[in-house]
ZALUM-152249 format. One line per 3 residues: for each residue x, y negated, z negated of N, C-alpha, C. Coordinates in nm, 3 decimals. Atoms other than C-alpha are relative to their C-alpha. Layout:
<atoms>
X/Y/Z/X/Y/Z/X/Y/Z  ...
</atoms>
This chain:
<atoms>
0.094/-0.069/0.084/2.032/-1.844/0.132/0.068/0.080/-0.132  -0.054/-0.023/0.114/2.093/-1.772/-0.209/-0.018/0.161/-0.043  0.019/-0.136/0.036/2.082/-1.406/-0.372/-0.144/0.008/-0.045
0.171/-0.011/0.078/1.735/-1.483/-0.572/-0.086/-0.003/0.124  0.096/0.037/-0.105/1.598/-1.568/-0.221/0.023/0.186/0.070  -0.060/-0.136/-0.074/1.746/-1.224/-0.075/-0.089/0.105/-0.043
0.051/-0.136/0.077/1.614/-0.994/-0.336/-0.164/-0.022/-0.004  0.132/0.053/-0.020/1.274/-1.160/-0.322/-0.014/0.052/0.153  0.030/-0.064/-0.092/1.273/-1.080/0.034/0.008/0.134/0.018
-0.037/-0.172/0.013/1.406/-0.693/-0.025/-0.113/0.024/-0.070  0.116/-0.067/0.077/1.134/-0.650/-0.267/-0.127/-0.023/0.076  0.109/0.017/-0.115/0.875/-0.785/-0.013/-0.008/0.137/0.085
-0.016/-0.099/-0.115/1.012/-0.540/0.257/-0.049/0.133/-0.095  0.021/-0.128/0.062/0.981/-0.243/-0.013/-0.139/0.000/-0.028  0.146/-0.021/-0.001/0.646/-0.309/-0.115/-0.097/-0.002/0.155
0.037/-0.010/-0.151/0.548/-0.349/0.269/0.013/0.117/0.056  -0.014/-0.132/-0.023/0.710/-0.039/0.345/-0.063/0.088/-0.067  0.082/-0.077/0.085/0.533/0.121/0.077/-0.149/0.013/0.024
0.129/0.018/-0.034/0.194/-0.009/0.175/-0.030/0.083/0.152  0.026/-0.073/-0.124/0.243/0.115/0.541/0.011/0.146/-0.001  -0.026/-0.145/-0.003/0.379/0.466/0.468/-0.100/0.060/-0.090
0.146/-0.062/0.101/0.153/0.545/0.179/-0.144/-0.034/0.019  0.113/0.035/-0.065/-0.120/0.360/0.330/-0.095/0.105/0.079  0.076/-0.099/-0.087/-0.188/0.619/0.575/-0.024/0.154/-0.096
0.022/-0.091/0.093/-0.130/0.883/0.290/-0.124/-0.024/-0.073  0.105/0.004/0.069/-0.387/0.745/0.087/-0.133/0.021/0.084  0.098/-0.022/-0.108/-0.616/0.727/0.395/-0.077/0.136/0.016
0.033/-0.167/-0.007/-0.595/1.084/0.464/-0.050/0.092/-0.126  0.071/-0.039/0.083/-0.649/1.157/0.128/-0.155/-0.057/-0.023  0.154/0.019/-0.003/-0.991/0.973/0.114/-0.086/0.081/0.104
0.089/-0.059/-0.125/-1.092/1.108/0.441/-0.029/0.165/-0.025  -0.021/-0.119/0.000/-1.005/1.449/0.332/-0.143/0.102/-0.036  0.136/-0.067/0.004/-1.353/1.576/0.188/-0.096/-0.020/0.114
0.126/0.029/-0.079/-1.564/1.422/0.474/0.048/0.047/0.140  -0.062/-0.072/-0.129/-1.315/1.521/0.781/0.017/0.130/0.023  -0.002/-0.149/-0.018/-1.238/1.858/0.693/-0.121/0.073/-0.037
0.122/-0.081/0.024/-1.529/2.079/0.730/-0.013/0.134/-0.063  -0.041/-0.147/0.072/-1.372/2.397/0.591/0.135/-0.002/-0.042  -0.122/-0.044/0.059/-1.094/2.523/0.406/0.113/-0.034/0.096
-0.088/-0.019/-0.100/-0.881/2.579/0.703/0.018/-0.174/0.047  -0.041/0.112/-0.041/-0.930/2.232/0.833/0.037/-0.107/-0.097  -0.058/0.078/0.127/-0.870/2.060/0.492/0.130/0.026/-0.008
-0.141/-0.057/0.037/-0.543/2.261/0.458/0.078/-0.106/0.171  -0.076/0.060/-0.093/-0.434/2.108/0.828/0.003/-0.160/-0.028  0.012/0.145/0.052/-0.545/1.751/0.695/0.118/-0.026/-0.076
-0.110/0.006/0.137/-0.294/1.791/0.371/0.119/0.034/0.090  -0.146/0.011/-0.066/-0.020/1.906/0.610/0.051/-0.091/0.060  -0.052/0.130/-0.059/-0.005/1.615/0.822/0.063/-0.097/-0.113
-0.078/0.088/0.064/0.109/1.451/0.528/0.118/0.030/-0.121  -0.040/-0.112/0.149/0.248/1.731/0.282/0.138/-0.047/0.020  -0.128/0.021/-0.021/0.607/1.664/0.433/0.031/-0.174/-0.044
-0.036/0.155/0.004/0.597/1.311/0.370/-0.047/-0.067/-0.133  0.056/0.071/0.115/0.381/1.174/0.077/0.108/-0.034/-0.118  -0.087/0.022/0.094/0.640/1.246/-0.178/0.129/-0.121/0.001
-0.117/0.105/-0.065/0.936/1.036/0.022/-0.093/-0.115/-0.011  0.089/0.135/-0.044/0.674/0.743/0.089/-0.011/-0.049/-0.136  -0.013/0.077/0.151/0.621/0.689/-0.335/0.158/-0.046/0.006
-0.136/0.034/0.051/1.004/0.660/-0.311/0.010/-0.145/0.025  -0.006/0.130/0.007/0.946/0.302/-0.186/-0.054/-0.086/-0.114  0.058/0.038/0.133/0.729/0.230/-0.503/0.077/-0.021/-0.103
-0.092/-0.014/0.109/0.997/0.345/-0.716/0.113/-0.089/0.028  -0.125/0.099/-0.034/1.287/0.132/-0.548/-0.059/-0.141/-0.030  0.040/0.150/0.024/1.059/-0.178/-0.565/-0.022/0.006/-0.119
0.017/0.035/0.120/0.981/-0.150/-0.922/0.144/0.001/-0.070  -0.128/0.004/0.034/1.338/-0.071/-0.976/0.088/-0.131/0.020  -0.061/0.129/-0.043/1.460/-0.377/-0.774/-0.054/-0.123/-0.089
0.045/0.110/0.049/1.225/-0.576/-0.954/0.051/0.000/-0.140  -0.038/0.003/0.167/1.333/-0.470/-1.343/0.174/-0.050/0.011  -0.176/0.048/0.006/1.729/-0.542/-1.220/0.009/-0.144/0.013
0.000/0.117/-0.042/1.659/-0.838/-1.011/-0.057/-0.109/-0.057  0.072/0.070/0.022/1.387/-0.997/-1.155/-0.088/0.039/-0.164  0.057/-0.049/0.131/1.336/-0.864/-1.543/-0.091/-0.062/-0.069
0.139/0.071/0.102/1.084/-1.122/-1.689/-0.112/0.027/0.086  0.145/-0.022/-0.138/0.856/-1.076/-1.319/-0.049/0.140/-0.070  0.028/-0.109/0.037/0.884/-0.711/-1.436/-0.083/0.032/-0.110
0.055/-0.020/0.105/0.798/-0.727/-1.800/-0.129/-0.065/0.024  0.130/0.065/-0.020/0.512/-0.985/-1.749/-0.100/0.110/0.067  0.073/-0.055/-0.097/0.384/-0.781/-1.462/-0.059/0.121/-0.066
0.033/-0.137/0.032/0.395/-0.445/-1.606/-0.070/-0.006/-0.172  0.060/-0.001/0.128/0.278/-0.565/-1.947/-0.162/-0.042/0.001  0.130/0.083/-0.013/-0.017/-0.778/-1.833/-0.100/0.096/0.090
0.056/-0.072/-0.119/-0.124/-0.534/-1.534/-0.006/0.145/-0.087  -0.017/-0.137/0.060/-0.062/-0.223/-1.774/-0.104/0.105/0.019  0.082/-0.124/-0.018/-0.384/-0.057/-1.780/-0.048/0.019/0.147
0.028/-0.012/-0.135/-0.439/-0.138/-1.404/0.123/0.104/0.049  -0.102/-0.070/-0.058/-0.093/0.008/-1.325/0.019/0.177/-0.066  -0.003/-0.118/0.094/-0.120/0.286/-1.602/-0.121/0.128/0.088
0.130/-0.126/-0.101/-0.471/0.433/-1.361/0.088/0.023/0.132  -0.062/-0.055/-0.121/-0.251/0.389/-1.055/0.126/0.127/-0.022  -0.103/-0.103/0.041/0.026/0.582/-1.223/-0.053/0.166/0.033
0.067/-0.146/0.003/-0.240/0.874/-1.320/-0.032/0.041/0.130  0.024/-0.018/-0.117/-0.384/0.851/-0.983/0.092/0.065/0.100  -0.084/-0.069/-0.076/-0.054/0.921/-0.814/0.055/0.148/-0.038
-0.036/-0.123/0.048/0.015/1.203/-1.039/-0.099/0.125/0.023  0.125/-0.118/-0.047/-0.342/1.381/-1.000/0.022/0.004/0.154  -0.029/-0.015/-0.124/-0.239/1.339/-0.617/0.110/0.093/0.016
-0.126/-0.080/-0.049/0.098/1.484/-0.622/-0.021/0.168/-0.062  0.039/-0.148/0.101/-0.023/1.795/-0.878/-0.109/0.063/0.113  0.102/-0.055/-0.094/-0.326/1.832/-0.613/0.052/0.073/0.090
-0.037/-0.075/-0.141/-0.125/1.871/-0.302/0.059/0.124/-0.031  -0.094/-0.154/0.023/0.098/2.177/-0.470/-0.092/0.092/-0.054  0.132/-0.088/0.074/-0.213/2.326/-0.665/-0.056/0.055/0.099
0.136/-0.063/-0.053/-0.478/2.364/-0.441/0.009/0.100/0.089  -0.036/-0.149/-0.079/-0.346/2.655/-0.215/0.076/0.093/-0.087  -0.036/-0.100/0.099/-0.211/2.831/-0.524/-0.076/0.119/-0.012
0.087/-0.091/0.017/-0.545/3.018/-0.550/-0.108/-0.010/0.120  0.081/-0.006/-0.138/-0.781/3.122/-0.256/-0.160/-0.003/-0.060  0.147/0.040/0.067/-1.097/3.061/-0.521/-0.031/-0.125/0.075
0.057/0.141/-0.050/-1.329/2.805/-0.314/-0.012/-0.100/-0.108  0.009/0.089/0.103/-1.408/2.628/-0.638/0.143/-0.044/-0.055  -0.144/0.059/-0.014/-1.042/2.583/-0.706/0.056/-0.088/0.075
-0.041/0.080/-0.093/-0.957/2.457/-0.395/-0.104/-0.134/0.009  0.085/0.117/-0.028/-1.268/2.212/-0.365/0.037/-0.091/-0.100  -0.034/0.070/0.128/-1.187/2.097/-0.702/0.122/-0.112/0.018
-0.125/0.094/-0.033/-0.843/1.988/-0.606/-0.023/-0.094/0.106  0.021/0.085/-0.097/-0.942/1.831/-0.277/-0.069/-0.119/-0.043  0.061/0.140/0.019/-1.177/1.576/-0.476/0.092/-0.035/-0.114
-0.094/0.066/0.051/-0.883/1.514/-0.682/0.101/-0.087/0.044  -0.045/0.063/-0.100/-0.715/1.429/-0.398/-0.063/-0.163/0.045  0.099/0.101/-0.042/-0.979/1.213/-0.287/-0.009/-0.119/-0.133
0.055/0.076/0.130/-1.021/1.037/-0.641/0.145/-0.066/-0.019  -0.118/0.087/0.029/-0.636/0.962/-0.679/0.004/-0.097/0.129  -0.017/0.074/-0.117/-0.617/0.836/-0.316/-0.071/-0.117/0.010
0.086/0.111/-0.014/-0.913/0.609/-0.344/0.049/-0.107/-0.159  -0.051/0.061/0.125/-0.810/0.484/-0.710/0.103/-0.100/0.043  -0.144/0.073/-0.015/-0.477/0.356/-0.601/0.011/-0.072/0.122
0.039/0.097/-0.060/-0.609/0.228/-0.287/-0.039/-0.131/-0.006  0.045/0.150/0.064/-0.808/-0.004/-0.454/0.072/-0.059/-0.119  -0.044/0.055/0.133/-0.623/-0.080/-0.759/0.107/-0.090/0.077
-0.090/0.102/-0.052/-0.332/-0.219/-0.525/-0.055/-0.134/0.064  0.058/0.126/-0.031/-0.549/-0.453/-0.367/-0.025/-0.083/-0.085  0.009/0.047/0.115/-0.657/-0.572/-0.679/0.087/-0.065/-0.066
-0.153/0.043/0.056/-0.297/-0.611/-0.826/0.042/-0.114/0.117  -0.055/0.096/-0.069/-0.176/-0.815/-0.521/-0.086/-0.105/0.027  0.065/0.123/-0.005/-0.452/-1.032/-0.506/-0.002/-0.079/-0.096
0.020/0.040/0.151/-0.447/-1.105/-0.866/0.157/-0.106/0.017  -0.116/0.083/-0.001/-0.050/-1.238/-0.773/-0.052/-0.143/0.034  0.003/0.134/-0.080/-0.155/-1.514/-0.537/-0.132/-0.062/-0.047
0.082/0.075/0.034/-0.467/-1.614/-0.709/0.028/-0.048/-0.152  -0.033/0.056/0.122/-0.317/-1.645/-1.050/-0.035/0.056/-0.126  0.029/-0.066/0.116/-0.324/-1.485/-1.392/0.006/-0.082/-0.123
-0.040/0.106/0.110/-0.326/-1.627/-1.744/0.140/0.038/-0.076  -0.166/-0.027/0.068/0.048/-1.629/-1.853/0.015/-0.147/-0.051  -0.032/0.112/0.051/0.153/-1.891/-2.110/0.119/-0.039/-0.012
-0.142/0.052/-0.029/0.470/-2.076/-2.177/0.120/0.092/-0.018  -0.119/-0.118/0.053/0.682/-1.776/-2.303/-0.007/0.128/0.105  0.009/-0.083/-0.119/0.581/-1.621/-1.969/-0.070/0.158/-0.066
0.073/-0.115/0.067/0.367/-1.355/-2.156/-0.165/-0.008/0.071  0.133/-0.048/-0.051/0.040/-1.217/-2.037/-0.117/-0.030/-0.097  0.083/0.059/0.098/-0.243/-1.379/-2.235/-0.158/0.076/0.025
0.135/-0.065/-0.012/-0.563/-1.193/-2.087/-0.018/0.136/-0.022  0.030/-0.129/0.017/-0.746/-0.869/-2.067/0.014/0.049/0.123  0.029/-0.038/-0.137/-0.785/-0.629/-1.799/-0.109/-0.026/0.081
0.171/0.045/-0.088/-1.147/-0.746/-1.688/0.064/-0.155/0.041  -0.043/0.121/-0.042/-0.942/-1.086/-1.665/0.046/0.000/0.164  -0.094/-0.077/-0.130/-0.767/-0.877/-1.330/-0.160/0.010/0.111
0.088/-0.043/-0.093/-1.132/-0.810/-1.187/-0.102/-0.165/0.035  0.069/0.080/-0.044/-1.327/-1.092/-0.997/-0.066/-0.016/0.136  0.026/-0.013/-0.148/-1.503/-1.141/-0.654/0.096/0.012/0.080
-0.114/-0.024/-0.111/-1.197/-1.215/-0.465/0.061/0.096/-0.022  -0.053/-0.096/0.021/-1.000/-0.955/-0.648/-0.055/0.124/0.050  0.086/-0.121/-0.031/-1.282/-0.684/-0.574/0.032/-0.007/0.134
-0.007/-0.001/-0.133/-1.263/-0.788/-0.218/0.121/0.027/0.078  -0.173/-0.057/-0.046/-0.888/-0.750/-0.188/-0.015/0.141/-0.034  0.001/-0.152/0.000/-0.926/-0.394/-0.347/-0.089/0.060/0.100
0.083/-0.027/-0.127/-1.220/-0.327/-0.065/0.087/-0.033/0.139  -0.101/0.015/-0.093/-0.959/-0.465/0.167/0.068/0.105/0.041  -0.111/-0.090/-0.017/-0.677/-0.248/0.094/-0.058/0.165/0.056
0.044/-0.106/0.014/-0.923/0.046/0.050/-0.044/0.042/0.180  0.042/-0.013/-0.153/-1.079/0.027/0.419/0.132/-0.024/0.108  -0.105/-0.006/-0.089/-0.745/-0.065/0.593/0.080/0.119/0.003
-0.108/-0.114/-0.005/-0.551/0.217/0.456/-0.112/0.108/0.037  0.084/-0.094/-0.021/-0.877/0.434/0.526/0.024/0.027/0.148  -0.051/0.036/-0.145/-0.808/0.276/0.895/0.115/0.070/0.044
-0.163/-0.046/0.012/-0.436/0.381/0.867/-0.032/0.148/0.018  -0.016/-0.148/0.010/-0.501/0.734/0.775/-0.078/0.038/0.114  0.062/-0.084/-0.115/-0.771/0.823/1.030/0.092/-0.023/0.141
-0.081/0.006/-0.168/-0.544/0.673/1.332/0.106/0.109/-0.009  -0.123/-0.095/0.005/-0.263/0.880/1.172/-0.060/0.147/0.009  0.044/-0.122/-0.045/-0.460/1.204/1.200/-0.058/0.011/0.138
0.074/-0.041/-0.141/-0.598/1.136/1.548/0.127/0.020/0.083  -0.133/-0.024/-0.049/-0.208/1.129/1.606/0.061/0.154/-0.025  -0.072/-0.128/0.054/-0.095/1.461/1.403/-0.101/0.102/0.010
0.073/-0.154/-0.011/-0.390/1.681/1.464/-0.039/0.037/0.166  0.036/-0.040/-0.125/-0.538/1.849/1.768/-0.137/0.020/0.041  0.109/-0.033/-0.007/-0.844/1.915/1.929/-0.151/-0.072/-0.034
0.110/0.076/0.087/-1.181/1.842/1.764/0.006/-0.076/-0.106  -0.029/0.083/0.078/-1.033/1.726/1.481/0.073/-0.150/-0.021  -0.088/0.106/-0.069/-0.831/1.465/1.639/-0.091/-0.108/0.063
0.106/0.067/-0.053/-1.145/1.355/1.838/-0.091/-0.063/-0.115  0.103/0.024/0.123/-1.344/1.333/1.487/0.098/-0.069/-0.068  -0.067/0.091/0.065/-1.055/1.130/1.343/-0.004/-0.130/0.049
0.006/0.103/-0.068/-1.071/0.894/1.597/-0.125/-0.072/0.024  0.139/0.074/0.015/-1.428/0.802/1.606/-0.034/-0.038/-0.164  0.024/0.048/0.142/-1.398/0.773/1.193/0.086/-0.130/0.021
-0.090/0.115/-0.001/-1.117/0.535/1.254/-0.098/-0.113/0.082  0.060/0.122/-0.032/-1.355/0.334/1.479/-0.115/-0.086/-0.112  0.111/0.050/0.076/-1.656/0.320/1.237/0.062/-0.081/-0.092
-0.072/0.065/0.100/-1.427/0.237/0.956/0.046/-0.130/0.028  -0.043/0.143/-0.065/-1.273/-0.070/1.174/-0.091/-0.095/-0.037  0.149/0.114/-0.022/-1.627/-0.221/1.216/-0.016/-0.061/-0.121
0.058/0.042/0.173/-1.684/-0.228/0.813/0.143/-0.082/-0.027  -0.094/0.065/0.056/-1.322/-0.339/0.775/0.039/-0.151/0.015  -0.016/0.145/-0.053/-1.293/-0.635/1.003/-0.073/-0.108/-0.092
0.030/0.074/0.077/-1.566/-0.825/0.825/0.052/-0.032/-0.137  -0.044/0.009/0.138/-1.431/-0.754/0.461/0.160/-0.074/0.013  -0.119/0.061/-0.046/-1.082/-0.865/0.609/-0.021/-0.162/0.014
0.056/0.123/-0.002/-1.249/-1.178/0.711/-0.011/-0.105/-0.103  0.048/0.052/0.128/-1.426/-1.237/0.421/0.132/-0.049/-0.107  -0.112/0.039/0.069/-1.096/-1.210/0.213/0.086/-0.142/0.060
-0.087/0.120/-0.013/-0.927/-1.462/0.426/-0.055/-0.128/-0.020  0.074/0.114/0.046/-1.195/-1.716/0.366/0.000/-0.016/-0.151  -0.012/0.014/0.136/-1.191/-1.646/0.015/0.137/-0.069/-0.042
-0.135/0.048/0.049/-0.838/-1.704/-0.012/0.042/-0.135/0.068  -0.017/0.142/-0.052/-0.823/-2.018/0.164/-0.093/-0.080/-0.131  0.063/0.077/0.100/-1.074/-2.149/-0.108/0.045/0.030/-0.136
-0.034/-0.036/0.151/-0.946/-1.961/-0.432/0.170/-0.002/-0.038  -0.148/0.020/0.005/-0.565/-1.971/-0.376/0.045/-0.121/0.070  -0.058/0.104/-0.051/-0.327/-2.224/-0.258/0.112/0.032/0.134
-0.076/-0.061/-0.105/-0.181/-1.963/0.013/0.021/-0.063/0.108  0.012/0.056/-0.134/-0.286/-2.165/0.314/0.079/-0.149/-0.018  -0.089/0.105/0.001/-0.068/-2.465/0.161/0.115/0.031/0.063
-0.118/-0.031/-0.056/0.209/-2.275/0.315/-0.045/0.030/0.142  0.019/-0.011/-0.159/0.147/-2.305/0.725/0.045/0.150/0.035  -0.075/-0.124/-0.086/0.353/-1.987/0.796/-0.087/0.121/-0.095
0.064/-0.086/0.051/0.163/-1.791/0.520/-0.113/0.026/0.023  0.157/0.023/-0.051/-0.164/-1.889/0.652/-0.024/0.044/0.132  -0.015/-0.074/-0.103/-0.084/-1.824/0.972/0.041/0.188/0.020
-0.023/-0.124/0.019/0.059/-1.468/0.900/-0.096/0.085/-0.031  0.061/-0.064/0.044/-0.255/-1.387/0.723/-0.118/-0.004/0.123  0.080/-0.017/-0.106/-0.465/-1.466/1.009/0.027/0.114/0.110
-0.071/-0.068/-0.104/-0.228/-1.286/1.256/-0.072/0.172/-0.057  0.024/-0.168/0.050/-0.310/-0.965/1.007/-0.115/0.029/0.052  0.146/-0.016/-0.062/-0.685/-1.012/1.090/-0.004/0.057/0.137
0.018/0.013/-0.155/-0.627/-1.049/1.475/0.060/0.158/0.018  -0.052/-0.086/-0.014/-0.409/-0.749/1.448/-0.066/0.135/-0.003  0.071/-0.117/0.029/-0.665/-0.513/1.293/-0.129/-0.003/0.092
0.121/0.024/-0.123/-0.918/-0.637/1.572/0.045/0.083/0.103  -0.087/-0.073/-0.097/-0.649/-0.529/1.819/-0.001/0.151/0.011  0.001/-0.137/0.008/-0.608/-0.204/1.685/-0.147/0.095/0.024
0.141/-0.080/-0.026/-0.990/-0.112/1.691/-0.018/-0.004/0.170  0.034/-0.006/-0.136/-1.009/-0.212/2.041/0.107/0.116/0.101  -0.112/-0.106/-0.044/-0.663/0.009/2.110/-0.069/0.140/-0.034
0.021/-0.137/0.012/-0.839/0.307/1.951/-0.113/0.028/0.096  0.111/-0.021/-0.083/-1.151/0.268/2.149/0.056/0.014/0.163  -0.063/-0.053/-0.139/-0.932/0.274/2.479/0.086/0.114/-0.009
-0.027/-0.129/0.031/-0.825/0.613/2.322/0.161/-0.021/0.026  -0.166/0.024/0.006/-0.455/0.455/2.299/0.032/0.019/-0.182  -0.013/-0.035/0.135/-0.401/0.612/1.936/0.126/-0.034/-0.056
-0.118/0.052/0.046/-0.049/0.551/1.911/0.035/-0.147/-0.010  -0.017/0.092/-0.007/-0.051/0.231/2.006/-0.097/-0.107/-0.143  0.115/0.024/0.098/-0.356/0.151/1.766/0.079/0.009/-0.154
-0.032/-0.002/0.145/-0.175/0.312/1.457/0.136/-0.099/-0.005  -0.111/0.111/-0.018/0.148/0.060/1.557/-0.042/-0.122/-0.063  0.047/0.163/0.032/-0.054/-0.248/1.565/-0.080/0.008/-0.167
0.048/-0.001/0.155/-0.248/-0.138/1.230/0.118/-0.030/-0.095  -0.126/0.032/0.096/0.076/-0.111/1.065/0.055/-0.126/0.008  -0.029/0.141/0.021/0.146/-0.456/1.160/-0.118/-0.057/-0.070
0.081/0.055/0.097/-0.174/-0.561/0.999/0.026/0.008/-0.124  -0.049/-0.024/0.141/-0.050/-0.393/0.671/0.130/-0.092/-0.008  -0.132/0.101/0.021/0.292/-0.565/0.706/-0.005/-0.115/0.002
0.011/0.164/-0.018/0.162/-0.916/0.806/-0.056/-0.045/-0.114  0.068/0.024/0.118/-0.091/-0.898/0.532/0.108/-0.005/-0.135  -0.048/-0.019/0.117/0.153/-0.815/0.258/0.144/-0.118/0.013
-0.075/0.119/-0.004/0.413/-1.091/0.396/-0.082/-0.101/-0.044  0.044/0.127/0.001/0.164/-1.341/0.400/-0.036/-0.028/-0.152  -0.001/0.003/0.169/0.115/-1.248/0.009/0.103/-0.076/-0.067
-0.154/0.005/0.052/0.476/-1.291/-0.071/0.015/-0.121/0.052  -0.028/0.098/-0.049/0.515/-1.573/0.148/-0.092/-0.131/-0.063  0.081/0.106/0.053/0.227/-1.770/0.000/0.036/-0.004/-0.143
-0.043/-0.009/0.165/0.380/-1.676/-0.369/0.119/-0.097/0.035  -0.117/0.060/0.001/0.719/-1.807/-0.258/0.018/-0.138/-0.060  -0.092/-0.071/0.050/0.923/-1.910/-0.464/-0.029/0.055/-0.126
0.047/-0.062/0.117/0.682/-1.793/-0.735/0.012/0.137/0.018  0.005/-0.134/0.015/0.665/-1.440/-0.837/-0.151/0.031/-0.052  0.148/-0.002/0.079/0.357/-1.483/-1.069/-0.052/-0.145/-0.024
0.062/0.148/0.005/0.105/-1.782/-1.083/-0.047/-0.003/-0.146  0.121/0.023/0.130/-0.037/-1.894/-1.431/-0.103/-0.074/0.037  0.085/0.059/-0.011/-0.338/-1.990/-1.385/-0.036/-0.090/-0.131
0.049/0.092/0.102/-0.367/-2.182/-1.732/0.106/-0.110/-0.005  -0.082/0.113/-0.043/-0.068/-2.427/-1.606/0.091/0.034/0.108  -0.118/-0.036/-0.135/0.129/-2.418/-1.276/0.119/-0.008/-0.034
-0.154/0.029/0.023/0.465/-2.525/-1.465/0.001/0.139/-0.069  -0.018/-0.108/0.112/0.422/-2.188/-1.684/0.015/0.133/0.121  -0.021/-0.145/-0.125/0.442/-1.958/-1.319/0.132/0.009/-0.024
-0.081/-0.076/0.001/0.703/-1.727/-1.318/0.046/-0.023/0.158  -0.059/-0.005/-0.137/0.961/-1.817/-1.010/0.131/0.092/0.034  -0.103/-0.073/-0.034/1.263/-1.640/-0.842/0.134/-0.053/-0.094
-0.134/0.042/0.098/1.483/-1.860/-1.073/-0.020/0.033/-0.132  -0.004/0.007/0.164/1.341/-1.869/-1.431/-0.038/0.179/-0.010  0.023/-0.161/0.066/1.247/-1.475/-1.400/0.120/0.108/0.053
-0.115/-0.058/-0.091/1.596/-1.388/-1.235/0.100/0.087/-0.104  -0.158/-0.065/0.095/1.907/-1.149/-1.382/0.091/-0.106/0.055  -0.111/0.107/-0.034/2.226/-1.329/-1.377/0.069/0.010/0.145
-0.075/-0.014/-0.166/2.418/-1.395/-1.055/0.092/0.120/0.001  -0.119/-0.120/-0.004/2.705/-1.125/-1.119/-0.126/0.109/0.000  0.068/-0.114/-0.010/2.398/-0.869/-1.161/-0.072/0.020/0.132
0.019/0.025/-0.104/2.253/-0.997/-0.847/0.098/0.054/0.107  -0.133/-0.037/-0.093/2.577/-0.977/-0.665/0.029/0.170/0.021  -0.038/-0.126/0.024/2.654/-0.621/-0.797/-0.094/0.097/0.093
0.171/-0.057/-0.043/2.246/-0.498/-0.690/0.067/-0.033/0.158  0.021/0.008/-0.085/2.324/-0.661/-0.357/0.127/0.085/0.091  -0.134/-0.087/-0.066/2.694/-0.461/-0.271/-0.047/0.150/-0.005
0.059/-0.139/0.024/2.490/-0.123/-0.385/-0.096/0.001/0.115  0.150/-0.022/-0.059/2.171/-0.235/-0.177/0.061/0.054/0.151  -0.064/0.010/-0.155/2.415/-0.276/0.156/0.005/0.135/0.005
-0.034/-0.143/-0.052/2.553/0.078/0.137/-0.104/0.094/-0.035  0.089/-0.109/-0.017/2.238/0.269/0.035/-0.119/-0.004/0.087  0.126/0.022/-0.079/1.954/0.111/0.196/0.009/0.060/0.156
-0.008/-0.070/-0.149/2.074/0.214/0.562/-0.003/0.140/-0.033  -0.015/-0.165/0.018/2.156/0.574/0.439/-0.160/0.036/-0.041  0.115/-0.062/0.059/1.801/0.602/0.258/-0.088/0.003/0.169
0.055/0.022/-0.131/1.644/0.462/0.601/0.020/0.093/0.110  -0.017/-0.106/-0.084/1.797/0.694/0.808/-0.024/0.112/0.001  0.015/-0.131/0.043/1.741/0.986/0.595/-0.165/0.007/0.032
0.133/-0.010/-0.036/1.361/0.899/0.607/-0.039/-0.001/0.137  0.013/-0.017/-0.159/1.377/0.838/0.977/-0.002/0.124/0.039  -0.042/-0.135/-0.031/1.526/1.170/1.014/-0.115/0.115/-0.031
0.096/-0.089/0.010/1.239/1.341/0.850/-0.142/-0.016/0.043  0.099/0.016/-0.085/0.966/1.186/1.028/0.024/0.067/0.131  -0.023/-0.087/-0.115/1.165/1.304/1.356/-0.022/0.191/0.002
-0.007/-0.162/0.005/1.189/1.660/1.241/-0.128/0.046/-0.028  0.155/-0.044/0.021/0.814/1.689/1.157/-0.113/-0.070/0.054  0.035/0.055/-0.080/0.706/1.501/1.441/-0.161/0.029/0.087
0.126/-0.073/-0.077/0.440/1.740/1.602/-0.102/0.000/-0.053  0.138/-0.024/0.072/0.086/1.765/1.560/0.001/0.132/-0.070  0.023/-0.090/0.073/-0.058/1.995/1.316/-0.079/0.089/0.033
0.093/-0.090/-0.057/-0.227/2.325/1.402/-0.021/0.100/-0.121  0.050/-0.106/0.108/-0.398/2.601/1.201/0.137/0.123/-0.025  -0.124/-0.108/0.020/-0.050/2.813/1.260/0.111/-0.091/-0.086
-0.099/0.041/0.081/0.150/2.544/1.061/-0.039/-0.058/-0.107  0.051/0.047/0.163/0.000/2.554/0.702/0.110/0.037/-0.067  -0.103/-0.062/0.108/0.241/2.558/0.417/-0.087/-0.058/-0.120
0.050/0.023/0.084/0.037/2.376/0.198/-0.133/0.077/-0.032
</atoms>
């Protein structure tokens, strides 16, 4: 395995980790105005992710940094071509972060309600836009021979990518509801469990529709492994629904996490060795070789990653262990 392949795998892992961890953050934020019947309940919901949301976003920053250093042509084409979409994601993430910190700084009900809806808006837009973005990668976008994106923002929107956005929206909502069923108590946990079951019933047909559209509109199934992985992600989602119906919330959360990981892996597997597909000419696609940095740069990055990645993983694992208990109305800091 050469370093180009290694860094493609590492970036895949970083995005998979981001979607797994930030997925339940987005889900909780979207469900906040609906599951929280009053201010105290909404504070409980926010405090389930309060210690984690900013650490989860580090996975995205690291993925972007790794892409910039290892595959600069990929980074420049993606961030210039998807500029407006990624700008909206950035604004959404900023809105969420500000809302988490500001909403409880004033007891005025209007103030708190406004920031609660800002959390919802930021989470909703982020969940949808990430689905649109990743499905565009496998569908292909207009890239010319100079590795430049020559389309517009509206070229990123199609029936296929919109279904992709709905898929991530619903799967993240399901993920968030399962997380809440584990992190809250009493009536709130029961309410989250029922919400998870209802969301899954909508998510499953949407995921199956995305799989069918992926077969006809992309070449992902040309890779047997990528196709099987995508099918397995749908099977994991169904299994997660069966588990939460059996009141096995912990296992349901783990299996739905597997849904997200397998979905992300299937998309990147279907891309490989490409990183962006040109819809104008397949030969103009960006690959892990024509988009990469020099071998020396990749070597230095690999050494640093081998030292730092285990430390970061251990630290984040420790934070989840410290804040592992269920949240009650006595544990409110946000």
